[in-house]
Biopython code that builds the backbone (N, CA, C, O; Angstrom):
import numpy as np
from Bio.PDB.StructureBuilder import StructureBuilder

atoms = [
    (1, "MET", "N", (41.171, 75.744, 0.769)),
    (1, "MET", "CA", (40.988, 74.608, -0.114)),
    (1, "MET", "C", (42.242, 73.742, -0.085)),
    (1, "MET", "O", (43.357, 74.259, -0.002)),
    (2, "ILE", "N", (42.063, 72.448, -0.153)),
    (2, "ILE", "CA", (43.172, 71.496, -0.051)),
    (2, "ILE", "C", (44.187, 71.628, -1.178)),
    (2, "ILE", "O", (45.351, 71.268, -1.005)),
    (3, "VAL", "N", (43.767, 72.133, -2.315)),
    (3, "VAL", "CA", (44.676, 72.276, -3.459)),
    (3, "VAL", "C", (45.899, 73.112, -3.083)),
    (3, "VAL", "O", (46.974, 72.930, -3.655)),
    (4, "LYS", "N", (45.743, 74.010, -2.140)),
    (4, "LYS", "CA", (46.847, 74.875, -1.733)),
    (4, "LYS", "C", (48.011, 74.091, -1.124)),
    (4, "LYS", "O", (49.146, 74.566, -1.146)),
    (5, "ILE", "N", (47.750, 72.901, -0.584)),
    (5, "ILE", "CA", (48.827, 72.112, 0.018)),
    (5, "ILE", "C", (49.267, 70.943, -0.860)),
    (5, "ILE", "O", (50.193, 70.219, -0.494)),
    (6, "LEU", "N", (48.629, 70.746, -2.003)),
    (6, "LEU", "CA", (49.007, 69.649, -2.898)),
    (6, "LEU", "C", (50.228, 70.019, -3.729)),
    (6, "LEU", "O", (50.459, 71.185, -4.046)),
    (7, "ALA", "N", (50.997, 69.001, -4.070)),
    (7, "ALA", "CA", (52.146, 69.178, -4.966)),
    (7, "ALA", "C", (52.109, 68.070, -6.002)),
    (7, "ALA", "O", (51.574, 66.990, -5.754)),
    (8, "CYS", "N", (52.667, 68.339, -7.133)),
    (8, "CYS", "CA", (52.743, 67.348, -8.208)),
    (8, "CYS", "C", (53.572, 66.157, -7.713)),
    (8, "CYS", "O", (54.691, 66.358, -7.240)),
    (9, "PRO", "N", (53.064, 64.940, -7.807)),
    (9, "PRO", "CA", (53.834, 63.784, -7.346)),
    (9, "PRO", "C", (55.060, 63.491, -8.212)),
    (9, "PRO", "O", (55.941, 62.737, -7.797)),
    (10, "VAL", "N", (55.126, 64.069, -9.394)),
    (10, "VAL", "CA", (56.257, 63.823, -10.294)),
    (10, "VAL", "C", (57.384, 64.824, -10.056)),
    (10, "VAL", "O", (58.517, 64.429, -9.783)),
    (11, "CYS", "N", (57.077, 66.118, -10.158)),
    (11, "CYS", "CA", (58.141, 67.133, -10.042)),
    (11, "CYS", "C", (58.106, 67.889, -8.710)),
    (11, "CYS", "O", (58.991, 68.699, -8.434)),
    (12, "LYS", "N", (57.096, 67.630, -7.895)),
    (12, "LYS", "CA", (56.989, 68.222, -6.547)),
    (12, "LYS", "C", (56.713, 69.721, -6.549)),
    (12, "LYS", "O", (56.983, 70.403, -5.560)),
    (13, "LYS", "N", (56.183, 70.232, -7.642)),
    (13, "LYS", "CA", (55.890, 71.664, -7.737)),
    (13, "LYS", "C", (54.402, 71.921, -7.505)),
    (13, "LYS", "O", (53.620, 70.989, -7.318)),
    (14, "LYS", "N", (54.033, 73.180, -7.519)),
    (14, "LYS", "CA", (52.679, 73.619, -7.188)),
    (14, "LYS", "C", (51.633, 73.131, -8.202)),
    (14, "LYS", "O", (51.882, 73.062, -9.405)),
    (15, "ILE", "N", (50.455, 72.797, -7.663)),
    (15, "ILE", "CA", (49.292, 72.395, -8.458)),
    (15, "ILE", "C", (48.304, 73.563, -8.463)),
    (15, "ILE", "O", (48.062, 74.173, -7.422)),
    (16, "THR", "N", (47.739, 73.873, -9.615)),
    (16, "THR", "CA", (46.771, 74.969, -9.715)),
    (16, "THR", "C", (45.396, 74.515, -9.243)),
    (16, "THR", "O", (45.174, 73.332, -8.984)),
    (17, "GLU", "N", (44.481, 75.465, -9.136)),
    (17, "GLU", "CA", (43.110, 75.163, -8.718)),
    (17, "GLU", "C", (42.429, 74.146, -9.639)),
    (17, "GLU", "O", (41.579, 73.376, -9.191)),
    (18, "ASP", "N", (42.798, 74.141, -10.921)),
    (18, "ASP", "CA", (42.204, 73.170, -11.855)),
    (18, "ASP", "C", (43.032, 71.883, -11.931)),
    (18, "ASP", "O", (42.905, 71.106, -12.878)),
    (19, "LEU", "N", (43.892, 71.667, -10.908)),
    (19, "LEU", "CA", (44.682, 70.450, -10.734)),
    (19, "LEU", "C", (45.697, 70.207, -11.844)),
    (19, "LEU", "O", (45.907, 69.073, -12.274)),
    (20, "LYS", "N", (46.312, 71.272, -12.295)),
    (20, "LYS", "CA", (47.360, 71.165, -13.304)),
    (20, "LYS", "C", (48.674, 71.628, -12.683)),
    (20, "LYS", "O", (48.725, 72.644, -11.990)),
    (21, "CYS", "N", (49.730, 70.870, -12.942)),
    (21, "CYS", "CA", (51.044, 71.247, -12.430)),
    (21, "CYS", "C", (51.556, 72.452, -13.205)),
    (21, "CYS", "O", (51.573, 72.448, -14.436)),
    (22, "GLU", "N", (51.973, 73.480, -12.478)),
    (22, "GLU", "CA", (52.471, 74.700, -13.109)),
    (22, "GLU", "C", (53.801, 74.481, -13.822)),
    (22, "GLU", "O", (54.142, 75.229, -14.739)),
    (23, "THR", "N", (54.548, 73.471, -13.411)),
    (23, "THR", "CA", (55.885, 73.261, -13.962)),
    (23, "THR", "C", (55.912, 72.228, -15.089)),
    (23, "THR", "O", (56.343, 72.534, -16.201)),
    (24, "CYS", "N", (55.455, 71.006, -14.806)),
    (24, "CYS", "CA", (55.558, 69.949, -15.822)),
    (24, "CYS", "C", (54.278, 69.793, -16.646)),
    (24, "CYS", "O", (54.227, 68.987, -17.575)),
    (25, "GLN", "N", (53.253, 70.562, -16.305)),
    (25, "GLN", "CA", (51.990, 70.621, -17.058)),
    (25, "GLN", "C", (51.140, 69.347, -16.981)),
    (25, "GLN", "O", (50.192, 69.195, -17.752)),
    (26, "ARG", "N", (51.465, 68.436, -16.066)),
    (26, "ARG", "CA", (50.626, 67.245, -15.915)),
    (26, "ARG", "C", (49.269, 67.671, -15.365)),
    (26, "ARG", "O", (49.177, 68.552, -14.511)),
    (27, "GLN", "N", (48.240, 67.039, -15.862)),
    (27, "GLN", "CA", (46.878, 67.348, -15.431)),
    (27, "GLN", "C", (46.384, 66.218, -14.529)),
    (27, "GLN", "O", (46.479, 65.044, -14.887)),
    (28, "TYR", "N", (45.863, 66.573, -13.376)),
    (28, "TYR", "CA", (45.282, 65.608, -12.452)),
    (28, "TYR", "C", (43.788, 65.861, -12.393)),
    (28, "TYR", "O", (43.288, 66.820, -12.981)),
    (29, "ARG", "N", (43.075, 64.999, -11.680)),
    (29, "ARG", "CA", (41.622, 65.151, -11.665)),
    (29, "ARG", "C", (41.064, 64.840, -10.279)),
    (29, "ARG", "O", (41.750, 64.334, -9.391)),
    (30, "LYS", "N", (39.804, 65.165, -10.148)),
    (30, "LYS", "CA", (39.071, 64.914, -8.916)),
    (30, "LYS", "C", (37.835, 64.112, -9.301)),
    (30, "LYS", "O", (37.101, 64.486, -10.216)),
    (31, "GLN", "N", (37.613, 63.017, -8.602)),
    (31, "GLN", "CA", (36.469, 62.162, -8.898)),
    (31, "GLN", "C", (35.764, 61.829, -7.591)),
    (31, "GLN", "O", (36.377, 61.273, -6.679)),
    (32, "GLU", "N", (34.503, 62.158, -7.495)),
    (32, "GLU", "CA", (33.708, 61.914, -6.283)),
    (32, "GLU", "C", (34.416, 62.466, -5.048)),
    (32, "GLU", "O", (34.522, 61.788, -4.026)),
    (33, "ASP", "N", (34.895, 63.692, -5.153)),
    (33, "ASP", "CA", (35.591, 64.398, -4.075)),
    (33, "ASP", "C", (36.909, 63.746, -3.653)),
    (33, "ASP", "O", (37.400, 64.008, -2.556)),
    (34, "VAL", "N", (37.485, 62.903, -4.508)),
    (34, "VAL", "CA", (38.784, 62.282, -4.251)),
    (34, "VAL", "C", (39.761, 62.796, -5.299)),
    (34, "VAL", "O", (39.494, 62.716, -6.499)),
    (35, "TYR", "N", (40.883, 63.318, -4.846)),
    (35, "TYR", "CA", (41.897, 63.814, -5.765)),
    (35, "TYR", "C", (42.682, 62.628, -6.321)),
    (35, "TYR", "O", (43.266, 61.859, -5.557)),
    (36, "ILE", "N", (42.699, 62.475, -7.633)),
    (36, "ILE", "CA", (43.403, 61.381, -8.293)),
    (36, "ILE", "C", (44.751, 61.929, -8.756)),
    (36, "ILE", "O", (44.837, 62.643, -9.754)),
    (37, "MET", "N", (45.782, 61.586, -8.023)),
    (37, "MET", "CA", (47.112, 62.135, -8.275)),
    (37, "MET", "C", (48.083, 61.021, -8.659)),
    (37, "MET", "O", (49.227, 61.010, -8.203)),
    (38, "LEU", "N", (47.640, 60.098, -9.482)),
    (38, "LEU", "CA", (48.472, 58.972, -9.883)),
    (38, "LEU", "C", (49.447, 59.379, -10.973)),
    (38, "LEU", "O", (49.130, 60.204, -11.830)),
    (39, "THR", "N", (50.624, 58.800, -10.933)),
    (39, "THR", "CA", (51.598, 59.020, -11.998)),
    (39, "THR", "C", (51.406, 57.942, -13.053)),
    (39, "THR", "O", (50.652, 56.992, -12.842)),
    (40, "GLU", "N", (52.078, 58.083, -14.174)),
    (40, "GLU", "CA", (51.939, 57.106, -15.253)),
    (40, "GLU", "C", (52.334, 55.708, -14.798)),
    (40, "GLU", "O", (51.732, 54.724, -15.229)),
    (41, "ILE", "N", (53.323, 55.611, -13.945)),
    (41, "ILE", "CA", (53.821, 54.321, -13.489)),
    (41, "ILE", "C", (52.750, 53.548, -12.737)),
    (41, "ILE", "O", (52.659, 52.329, -12.883)),
    (42, "SER", "N", (51.936, 54.228, -11.937)),
    (42, "SER", "CA", (50.943, 53.546, -11.112)),
    (42, "SER", "C", (49.529, 53.688, -11.657)),
    (42, "SER", "O", (48.569, 53.353, -10.964)),
    (43, "GLU", "N", (49.385, 54.170, -12.865)),
    (43, "GLU", "CA", (48.062, 54.490, -13.406)),
    (43, "GLU", "C", (47.074, 53.328, -13.327)),
    (43, "GLU", "O", (45.905, 53.558, -13.017)),
    (44, "GLY", "N", (47.491, 52.094, -13.594)),
    (44, "GLY", "CA", (46.564, 50.964, -13.591)),
    (44, "GLY", "C", (46.430, 50.272, -12.251)),
    (44, "GLY", "O", (45.674, 49.309, -12.123)),
    (45, "GLU", "N", (47.144, 50.742, -11.264)),
    (45, "GLU", "CA", (47.196, 50.056, -9.983)),
    (45, "GLU", "C", (45.828, 49.905, -9.321)),
    (45, "GLU", "O", (45.557, 48.878, -8.700)),
    (46, "PHE", "N", (44.979, 50.893, -9.443)),
    (46, "PHE", "CA", (43.713, 50.869, -8.725)),
    (46, "PHE", "C", (42.532, 50.584, -9.642)),
    (46, "PHE", "O", (41.403, 50.956, -9.323)),
    (47, "LYS", "N", (42.768, 49.938, -10.761)),
    (47, "LYS", "CA", (41.693, 49.665, -11.701)),
    (47, "LYS", "C", (41.077, 48.282, -11.490)),
    (47, "LYS", "O", (40.612, 47.666, -12.449)),
    (48, "TRP", "N", (41.068, 47.800, -10.285)),
    (48, "TRP", "CA", (40.434, 46.539, -9.973)),
    (48, "TRP", "C", (38.966, 46.809, -9.723)),
    (48, "TRP", "O", (38.601, 47.841, -9.159)),
    (49, "ASP", "N", (38.127, 45.880, -10.144)),
    (49, "ASP", "CA", (36.729, 46.021, -9.777)),
    (49, "ASP", "C", (36.542, 45.482, -8.359)),
    (49, "ASP", "O", (37.439, 44.849, -7.804)),
    (50, "GLU", "N", (35.396, 45.735, -7.794)),
    (50, "GLU", "CA", (35.153, 45.375, -6.394)),
    (50, "GLU", "C", (35.287, 43.873, -6.156)),
    (50, "GLU", "O", (35.822, 43.455, -5.129)),
    (51, "LYS", "N", (34.808, 43.064, -7.089)),
    (51, "LYS", "CA", (34.872, 41.607, -6.945)),
    (51, "LYS", "C", (36.325, 41.128, -6.895)),
    (51, "LYS", "O", (36.680, 40.303, -6.053)),
    (52, "THR", "N", (37.162, 41.644, -7.793)),
    (52, "THR", "CA", (38.577, 41.269, -7.820)),
    (52, "THR", "C", (39.264, 41.703, -6.537)),
    (52, "THR", "O", (40.030, 40.940, -5.949)),
    (53, "LEU", "N", (38.995, 42.917, -6.108)),
    (53, "LEU", "CA", (39.596, 43.429, -4.887)),
    (53, "LEU", "C", (39.213, 42.566, -3.692)),
    (53, "LEU", "O", (40.072, 42.224, -2.879)),
    (54, "GLN", "N", (37.946, 42.214, -3.575)),
    (54, "GLN", "CA", (37.482, 41.400, -2.457)),
    (54, "GLN", "C", (38.145, 40.029, -2.479)),
    (54, "GLN", "O", (38.570, 39.537, -1.434)),
    (55, "LYS", "N", (38.239, 39.407, -3.645)),
    (55, "LYS", "CA", (38.875, 38.085, -3.764)),
    (55, "LYS", "C", (40.339, 38.181, -3.358)),
    (55, "LYS", "O", (40.819, 37.365, -2.571)),
    (56, "ASN", "N", (41.050, 39.171, -3.887)),
    (56, "ASN", "CA", (42.462, 39.334, -3.528)),
    (56, "ASN", "C", (42.627, 39.602, -2.042)),
    (56, "ASN", "O", (43.535, 39.061, -1.412)),
    (57, "TYR", "N", (41.759, 40.431, -1.475)),
    (57, "TYR", "CA", (41.842, 40.718, -0.044)),
    (57, "TYR", "C", (41.634, 39.448, 0.766)),
    (57, "TYR", "O", (42.380, 39.182, 1.709)),
    (58, "GLU", "N", (40.625, 38.663, 0.405)),
    (58, "GLU", "CA", (40.340, 37.433, 1.151)),
    (58, "GLU", "C", (41.513, 36.459, 1.088)),
    (58, "GLU", "O", (41.864, 35.852, 2.100)),
    (59, "ASP", "N", (42.120, 36.303, -0.085)),
    (59, "ASP", "CA", (43.273, 35.412, -0.235)),
    (59, "ASP", "C", (44.455, 35.896, 0.595)),
    (59, "ASP", "O", (45.088, 35.111, 1.302)),
    (60, "ILE", "N", (44.750, 37.182, 0.508)),
    (60, "ILE", "CA", (45.873, 37.751, 1.256)),
    (60, "ILE", "C", (45.615, 37.653, 2.756)),
    (60, "ILE", "O", (46.504, 37.278, 3.521)),
    (61, "ASN", "N", (44.406, 37.987, 3.170)),
    (61, "ASN", "CA", (44.070, 37.949, 4.589)),
    (61, "ASN", "C", (44.151, 36.527, 5.141)),
    (61, "ASN", "O", (44.644, 36.318, 6.249)),
    (62, "GLN", "N", (43.674, 35.560, 4.378)),
    (62, "GLN", "CA", (43.721, 34.163, 4.830)),
    (62, "GLN", "C", (45.173, 33.716, 5.024)),
    (62, "GLN", "O", (45.501, 33.078, 6.024)),
    (63, "ARG", "N", (46.028, 34.051, 4.075)),
    (63, "ARG", "CA", (47.443, 33.684, 4.198)),
    (63, "ARG", "C", (48.072, 34.402, 5.393)),
    (63, "ARG", "O", (48.801, 33.794, 6.176)),
    (64, "TYR", "N", (47.786, 35.690, 5.524)),
    (64, "TYR", "CA", (48.337, 36.469, 6.634)),
    (64, "TYR", "C", (47.909, 35.882, 7.979)),
    (64, "TYR", "O", (48.733, 35.718, 8.879)),
    (65, "MET", "N", (46.636, 35.572, 8.111)),
    (65, "MET", "CA", (46.125, 35.041, 9.381)),
    (65, "MET", "C", (46.741, 33.683, 9.719)),
    (65, "MET", "O", (46.867, 33.339, 10.894)),
    (66, "SER", "N", (47.123, 32.912, 8.708)),
    (66, "SER", "CA", (47.726, 31.599, 8.970)),
    (66, "SER", "C", (49.095, 31.727, 9.641)),
    (66, "SER", "O", (49.568, 30.772, 10.258)),
    (67, "TYR", "N", (49.732, 32.884, 9.531)),
    (67, "TYR", "CA", (51.038, 33.095, 10.151)),
    (67, "TYR", "C", (50.937, 33.546, 11.609)),
    (67, "TYR", "O", (51.935, 33.519, 12.330)),
    (68, "LEU", "N", (49.767, 33.953, 12.045)),
    (68, "LEU", "CA", (49.614, 34.515, 13.386)),
    (68, "LEU", "C", (49.262, 33.453, 14.413)),
    (68, "LEU", "O", (48.474, 32.547, 14.143)),
    (69, "ASP", "N", (49.861, 33.576, 15.605)),
    (69, "ASP", "CA", (49.432, 32.721, 16.705)),
    (69, "ASP", "C", (48.197, 33.359, 17.351)),
    (69, "ASP", "O", (47.800, 34.463, 16.977)),
    (70, "GLU", "N", (47.602, 32.674, 18.305)),
    (70, "GLU", "CA", (46.348, 33.153, 18.909)),
    (70, "GLU", "C", (46.508, 34.512, 19.583)),
    (70, "GLU", "O", (45.616, 35.357, 19.506)),
    (71, "GLU", "N", (47.630, 34.718, 20.233)),
    (71, "GLU", "CA", (47.857, 35.993, 20.920)),
    (71, "GLU", "C", (47.878, 37.155, 19.920)),
    (71, "GLU", "O", (47.293, 38.207, 20.176)),
    (72, "ASN", "N", (48.544, 36.964, 18.797)),
    (72, "ASN", "CA", (48.596, 38.017, 17.782)),
    (72, "ASN", "C", (47.253, 38.205, 17.087)),
    (72, "ASN", "O", (46.913, 39.322, 16.697)),
    (73, "LYS", "N", (46.495, 37.141, 16.929)),
    (73, "LYS", "CA", (45.155, 37.268, 16.339)),
    (73, "LYS", "C", (44.262, 38.118, 17.244)),
    (73, "LYS", "O", (43.506, 38.964, 16.767)),
    (74, "LYS", "N", (44.360, 37.882, 18.561)),
    (74, "LYS", "CA", (43.572, 38.674, 19.507)),
    (74, "LYS", "C", (44.009, 40.142, 19.486)),
    (74, "LYS", "O", (43.174, 41.045, 19.542)),
    (75, "ALA", "N", (45.321, 40.373, 19.406)),
    (75, "ALA", "CA", (45.831, 41.750, 19.349)),
    (75, "ALA", "C", (45.343, 42.446, 18.080)),
    (75, "ALA", "O", (44.992, 43.626, 18.113)),
    (76, "LYS", "N", (45.321, 41.724, 16.971)),
    (76, "LYS", "CA", (44.845, 42.283, 15.702)),
    (76, "LYS", "C", (43.366, 42.650, 15.809)),
    (76, "LYS", "O", (42.956, 43.728, 15.379)),
    (77, "GLU", "N", (42.571, 41.753, 16.380)),
    (77, "GLU", "CA", (41.138, 42.031, 16.557)),
    (77, "GLU", "C", (40.933, 43.257, 17.440)),
    (77, "GLU", "O", (40.071, 44.091, 17.159)),
    (78, "LYS", "N", (41.723, 43.368, 18.508)),
    (78, "LYS", "CA", (41.607, 44.517, 19.408)),
    (78, "LYS", "C", (41.962, 45.814, 18.674)),
    (78, "LYS", "O", (41.265, 46.818, 18.815)),
    (79, "ALA", "N", (43.040, 45.793, 17.895)),
    (79, "ALA", "CA", (43.452, 46.987, 17.144)),
    (79, "ALA", "C", (42.383, 47.384, 16.131)),
    (79, "ALA", "O", (42.091, 48.568, 15.968)),
    (80, "GLU", "N", (41.799, 46.400, 15.453)),
    (80, "GLU", "CA", (40.741, 46.689, 14.484)),
    (80, "GLU", "C", (39.523, 47.300, 15.170)),
    (80, "GLU", "O", (38.909, 48.224, 14.636)),
    (81, "GLN", "N", (39.172, 46.787, 16.354)),
    (81, "GLN", "CA", (38.029, 47.331, 17.081)),
    (81, "GLN", "C", (38.307, 48.760, 17.537)),
    (81, "GLN", "O", (37.421, 49.613, 17.481)),
    (82, "GLU", "N", (39.525, 49.025, 17.985)),
    (82, "GLU", "CA", (39.888, 50.386, 18.383)),
    (82, "GLU", "C", (39.806, 51.335, 17.192)),
    (82, "GLU", "O", (39.375, 52.479, 17.336)),
    (83, "PHE", "N", (40.217, 50.864, 16.022)),
    (83, "PHE", "CA", (40.131, 51.666, 14.804)),
    (83, "PHE", "C", (38.670, 51.973, 14.479)),
    (83, "PHE", "O", (38.329, 53.109, 14.149)),
    (84, "LEU", "N", (37.817, 50.965, 14.571)),
    (84, "LEU", "CA", (36.388, 51.173, 14.313)),
    (84, "LEU", "C", (35.783, 52.145, 15.321)),
    (84, "LEU", "O", (34.950, 52.977, 14.962)),
    (85, "ASP", "N", (36.201, 52.041, 16.581)),
    (85, "ASP", "CA", (35.713, 52.966, 17.609)),
    (85, "ASP", "C", (36.115, 54.407, 17.285)),
    (85, "ASP", "O", (35.327, 55.331, 17.485)),
    (86, "LEU", "N", (37.336, 54.597, 16.785)),
    (86, "LEU", "CA", (37.785, 55.939, 16.391)),
    (86, "LEU", "C", (36.943, 56.481, 15.241)),
    (86, "LEU", "O", (36.556, 57.650, 15.247)),
    (87, "LEU", "N", (36.661, 55.639, 14.264)),
    (87, "LEU", "CA", (35.859, 56.065, 13.118)),
    (87, "LEU", "C", (34.445, 56.449, 13.531)),
    (87, "LEU", "O", (33.849, 57.358, 12.954)),
    (88, "GLU", "N", (33.922, 55.769, 14.511)),
    (88, "GLU", "CA", (32.550, 55.998, 14.963)),
    (88, "GLU", "C", (32.348, 57.423, 15.469)),
    (88, "GLU", "O", (31.267, 57.993, 15.314)),
    (89, "ASP", "N", (33.380, 57.995, 16.071)),
    (89, "ASP", "CA", (33.271, 59.325, 16.666)),
    (89, "ASP", "C", (33.586, 60.460, 15.696)),
    (89, "ASP", "O", (33.492, 61.629, 16.071)),
    (90, "LEU", "N", (33.952, 60.145, 14.477)),
    (90, "LEU", "CA", (34.314, 61.185, 13.518)),
    (90, "LEU", "C", (33.087, 61.907, 12.991)),
    (90, "LEU", "O", (32.005, 61.333, 12.867)),
    (91, "SER", "N", (33.285, 63.168, 12.690)),
    (91, "SER", "CA", (32.227, 63.936, 12.045)),
    (91, "SER", "C", (32.886, 64.973, 11.150)),
    (91, "SER", "O", (34.061, 65.299, 11.318)),
    (92, "GLY", "N", (32.132, 65.476, 10.215)),
    (92, "GLY", "CA", (32.683, 66.479, 9.314)),
    (92, "GLY", "C", (33.502, 65.848, 8.210)),
    (92, "GLY", "O", (33.286, 64.694, 7.840)),
    (93, "THR", "N", (34.437, 66.608, 7.691)),
    (93, "THR", "CA", (35.274, 66.154, 6.587)),
    (93, "THR", "C", (36.493, 65.425, 7.126)),
    (93, "THR", "O", (37.149, 65.895, 8.055)),
    (94, "VAL", "N", (36.790, 64.284, 6.542)),
    (94, "VAL", "CA", (37.956, 63.502, 6.931)),
    (94, "VAL", "C", (38.857, 63.366, 5.717)),
    (94, "VAL", "O", (38.401, 62.956, 4.650)),
    (95, "LEU", "N", (40.121, 63.701, 5.866)),
    (95, "LEU", "CA", (41.091, 63.566, 4.789)),
    (95, "LEU", "C", (41.884, 62.289, 5.017)),
    (95, "LEU", "O", (42.582, 62.160, 6.022)),
    (96, "ASP", "N", (41.781, 61.352, 4.097)),
    (96, "ASP", "CA", (42.449, 60.062, 4.189)),
    (96, "ASP", "C", (43.558, 60.040, 3.143)),
    (96, "ASP", "O", (43.284, 59.938, 1.947)),
    (97, "ILE", "N", (44.804, 60.135, 3.588)),
    (97, "ILE", "CA", (45.934, 60.234, 2.666)),
    (97, "ILE", "C", (46.865, 59.034, 2.833)),
    (97, "ILE", "O", (47.218, 58.648, 3.947)),
    (98, "ALA", "N", (47.251, 58.457, 1.694)),
    (98, "ALA", "CA", (48.283, 57.412, 1.657)),
    (98, "ALA", "C", (47.975, 56.237, 2.569)),
    (98, "ALA", "O", (48.829, 55.808, 3.345)),
    (99, "THR", "N", (46.784, 55.725, 2.480)),
    (99, "THR", "CA", (46.416, 54.579, 3.300)),
    (99, "THR", "C", (46.243, 53.321, 2.476)),
    (99, "THR", "O", (45.613, 52.366, 2.931)),
    (100, "GLY", "N", (46.775, 53.304, 1.304)),
    (100, "GLY", "CA", (46.664, 52.103, 0.484)),
    (100, "GLY", "C", (45.279, 51.950, -0.085)),
    (100, "GLY", "O", (44.641, 52.925, -0.482)),
    (101, "ARG", "N", (44.824, 50.728, -0.122)),
    (101, "ARG", "CA", (43.536, 50.437, -0.741)),
    (101, "ARG", "C", (42.387, 50.402, 0.265)),
    (101, "ARG", "O", (41.291, 49.949, -0.063)),
    (102, "GLY", "N", (42.626, 50.870, 1.465)),
    (102, "GLY", "CA", (41.545, 50.960, 2.429)),
    (102, "GLY", "C", (41.110, 49.637, 3.009)),
    (102, "GLY", "O", (39.931, 49.465, 3.320)),
    (103, "ILE", "N", (42.016, 48.699, 3.164)),
    (103, "ILE", "CA", (41.653, 47.371, 3.648)),
    (103, "ILE", "C", (41.026, 47.434, 5.035)),
    (103, "ILE", "O", (40.154, 46.625, 5.351)),
    (104, "LEU", "N", (41.455, 48.383, 5.872)),
    (104, "LEU", "CA", (40.869, 48.481, 7.205)),
    (104, "LEU", "C", (39.448, 49.024, 7.176)),
    (104, "LEU", "O", (38.698, 48.833, 8.134)),
    (105, "LEU", "N", (39.065, 49.693, 6.102)),
    (105, "LEU", "CA", (37.726, 50.261, 6.040)),
    (105, "LEU", "C", (36.807, 49.241, 5.539)),
    (105, "LEU", "O", (35.611, 49.500, 5.404)),
]
sb = StructureBuilder()
sb.init_structure("model")
sb.init_model(0)
sb.init_chain("A")
sb.init_seg("    ")
for serial, (resi, resn, name, xyz) in enumerate(atoms, 1):
    if name == "N":
        sb.init_residue(resn, " ", resi, " ")
    sb.init_atom(name, np.array(xyz, "f"), 0.0, 1.0, " ", f" {name:<3s}", serial, name[0])
structure = sb.get_structure()
């Protein structure tokens, strides 16, 4: 079970099977098979609804793309396609750790 390799993000100590830190007693949770290991500092970071996230992504992406020349835009498209090709061949359980908000997905 993955819990065996998890550590508390605050004190870096062992997490129990019920997702409680043995040392600092912080309680974490699992939602839809995703381990929610946020600290108090980042607790509200991912509380955007889908509409807000999409709007922010579109604004950021538009600004980002305006900085790229044609050669870099083509390289970006190629990298994205290679990423999609990798995802296509996956099967079974996939562990996605520390990838931000999943903009590539």
